[in-house]
N, C-alpha and C positions, 0 to 999 in steps of 0.2 A: 724961742725958747717955752716952756712953762716956767711961771712964779712958784717958788717953793712954796709948798704948802705949810700949816703951822701944824704941832701935834694935835690943836685941839680941832682942826679940820681931817684931819687925818683921823682921828680918834671918831669923831661922827659919820665920817666912811663909816668905818668897820664897824661901828652900833647900828646903823642901817643895815649893811650886808646880813650881820649875824640875827638883826630880828627879821628878815626874809627868811633864813634858813629856817628859823624857828618857826615861823608861818606855813613850812613846807612851801617854800618859792626857790629852787634850788638855781634856775636859771637867772634869776633878780639876784640872790646872793653872788653869783659866779660875776654878772656883769657889775656890780657894786664894787666888791670887793677888789675890783681891778683897776677902778677908778684911784685907789688910795697908791701913792708911789711905792712902787719895789722897792726897797733898801739897794744900794749899788751894789752892796759886797755879795747880796743875793743873785743879782741878777749877772754878777761877773761868773758865780760859782754855776749858776744856771747855765748860761753860756759854755761856760767848760765843760759840762757835764753833761747837760740836756741837747744842746746846738741855739744857735742863734733862731732857727727858725720856729723852735718852741716859743720864743719871745717874741718874733714878730709875727708868727700867725694868732697869738696867744689873746692878743687884744691890751697886754699889762702897761701900764703907765710905767716907762721908764724913763722918767724926766731926772729923776736923781743920779742915774747912771749917767745919762748924758752930761749932764753937770759937772759931774767928777771924771768922766773917761772922754768926754767928746761926742757930737751927734752922730759921727761914723764908726763908733766903737763897736758896733755890732759886726761890720762889715771886715774890720781888720780881723 
């Protein structure tokens, strides 16, 4: 399992993502944005409303959800 990111590390990722978007690099923005862990409560809400496939296929960093709900939470 991935080690928890600090707030500073998360902010660095988000800053880089928005710099890419501002420069017109939407693909870079999307790829970089997904490196920051999705908060567990948002991942749970996305699973319930959109479905697990959205999270699995989307390449989201789900380390915080896995830490809170277990590594098999998407399959349950």
